[in-house]
C-alpha positions, 0 to 999 in steps of 0.5 A: 436456339429455339427452332424457327416455327412455320404456321401455314394455314393449310398444309398437305401431308401425305395427301391429308389436309391439316387445319390448325385449330384451337384446343378443345374446351374443358366441356369437350375434354370431359366428353366420352370418346363416342360423344367427341366422335359425334361432335368432331367426325373425322376431322384429322386435326382434332384427332391429332390433338389427342395423340401423346403429349405432342405431335409435330412434323419436322424437316431435314433442317430440324425445323418444325413444319407443323405442330399441335398445340400440346407440343407448342405449349412445351418448353423451348428446350423440349422442342429443341431436343424433339427437333434434334431427334427427328433431324438426326433420324432423317440424316441416318436414314438418308445415309443407310437407306433404311425403310419407313418403319417407326423409330424410338428415341429418348431424351431428357429436358430439365427434370423430365424424361421424354420418348419420341416415336418418329416415322419418316414421311414419303415426300415424293412419288419415288418411295425409294427416295430419302424422306425429307420430313418426319412426324414425331409423337412425343410422350412424357415418360418421366414416371416410368424412367424414374422407376427404371432408374430406381430399379438400376439402383436396386440392381447395383445395391443388390450386386453389392449385397451379394458380393460375399467372397467365401474367403472373406466370409468364412473366417468371420464369426456369426456376428461379423457375418450378419453385421456385414449384411446388416450394414449393407442393407441399412445403407441401401435402404437409406439410399433407395427409400430414405428410411431408417426404420425397418426389420427383417424376419426369416420364416422358420419352416418347422414352426412357421414363426417369423424370427427377427434377424435384424432391425433398426428403429423398430423394437422387437416383440416382448419375450413370449410373443411371436409372429407367425405366417398367417393371413390373420392375427399376426400383423401385416408381416404374418399376412405377407408371409402367408400370402406372398404378396407385398402390402402397402399401409398408407395410414396405420390408424385405419388398417385392421392388419397393422400391429404397432411396431415403430413408436408413433408409426403411421405408414408402412410397406412390407414385402416378402423375401422370395427365393425361387418364388418361395417365401423365406421371410419378410422385410418391413419398413415404417414411417411416422408420417402417413402416406409416406410410401406408394406403389412404386416404393412397394415394387422396389422393396419387393425387388430388393427383398429378393436380393436380401433373401439371396444374400442371407441364403448364401450366408447360411450355405457358407456356414453349413458348408463350413460345418459339414466340412469340419464334421467330415475332416473330424471323422477322417481324423478319427479314422486316421488316428484309430489304427495307430492307437489300436496298434499301441494298445496291442503293444501294451498288452504284449508288454504286460506279459513281459515280466521285465517291464515294470507295472508302473511303466505299463500303467503310465502308458495306458494313462497316456493312451487314454489321454490321447483318445480323450483329446482326439474325441475332444478335437473331433467330436464337433460342436457339442464338445468343451475342449481342454477339461483335463488341462484346466488349472486346478492348482488354485482350487476354487476360484474366489471370483466365481465361488458361490455365484449363481449360474444357470446353464441351459442346453438341451444336449446333455453332454454339453450341459453336464460338462459346462456345469461340471467345469463351473461347479469345480471352480466354485459356482452354484450351478443350476442345469436346465435341459429345457429353455422354457424351464430355464427361463421360468427359473430365471424370472422366478429367481429375480422375482425372489430377489436372488437373480442369477449372476450369469446365464450360459445358454445354447442358441439353438433349443426347441422352445426358445432361441438364444435371443429369447433367453437373453431378453428374458434374463435381461428383463428379469434382472438387467445386471444378469450377464448372458453368454451364448454358445453356438456350434461352428457359428451356425445361428439360424435365428441370428440370436447372437447379432441381435443380443450383441446389439443389446448388451450380450456379454459374449458368445462362445463358438463350440468347441471352446476351451474349458479355461476360456469358459471359466475366464469369460464367466469371471469377466461377466461376474466382474461386470455384475459387480460393476468392476468393468463397464457394462458393454456389448459382446466382445 
């Protein structure tokens, strides 16, 4: 029910006489504060019209004793909630006997959020007596509350993003790990900002290059073109990474920093990914409509960007921990096995001096010891090792599916490059080896231009000049039918090449150490795809 209104012509409140008057004219509203003061003097009623979004006096029964015209113009629901707040506060104060300090209460009416500052009025000469009236100053806080609600939503989405249990994440390969994070980011951005087109880039501290981690809707840069952390010449993302401040582009057609990303993009917001106040990357969202984003969106994206930075950092720490743990275990295993093998070798030397022991038996023991040592080195040598080369099935000789096929092997680690190339050459492949990714990419492009493209490219994901994703893109642009296999150590892929290339048609990825037979099998499958015997699908 709408509160009953009382409109006394003259009402005395705390020894001040209030006179209801009309609102100021538009001309008076445009006057400066000094001009208004000169015009109105100290008339309290006119001054009260300037306070908040409404002011009123309410008694214990929740009835309005007086209100200014701003308050009177509000909806019945807003007035009712305003009166309820004042009435309830007076009841609380009468019960606990607290003093006359101002109290804050908040409520919602319709689509609006309100905050009311309530001060009890001294109604008698006995200042210890309970107040019977209160003056409330009302403020519309809808905009502020909307931001607070969005911040709460960001906190909820961020908590979900950081819910990365090591028991769940560790068994996942690199593609599955980053895919998990990407799915959460996509869902959160659609829910928080109602956009689907975005990209996340991480800063490579060594090169200051902004490496693409994941994106939706925004195509990657062409091979050979990069973005760096720089205030000029590297688009909005480079500017944000260098300056550490978010950036709002309301219309790309008039923004000098904007570099085309989303096809037909007209507006964007870009925020730094901050970890301990250090820029580790950027997140960029774009829209095909101008003025699609505002400062509120920018603030919220910057907050969410902190969660993204923490989540990606946790993933990398888990991977590094897994890598170092494997290295530590491998070293301990080598040490444990070294002593028994040394003892066996000593026993063999002793047997050599025994004339009753056949030389053939001693030779067989030495071959067995050498085989054990090779297998231990293979199992404990870390990510730069291909296992099971000595157990590769050579009974069938050259593999008819691989024989004569053009294969390129790119790896800056000579032991890996040689063992992979030797295994594939042994089964009949025509293998070219490249220690430099730049050299390899040039050869891939040249071979395609000459009409003799490579059937399969096998590349490490971590090389000085170009990462695995760039090798993949160049190979596919040179010849779409060329199949690409990427290799990585213990799933550690700092440039997240595997996920990006998997999305675009990578044949498969191999995690070092892998079996030699697995390498041969995957190359055979890749060649079958080249011939069209299997559907050309993404990674497995």
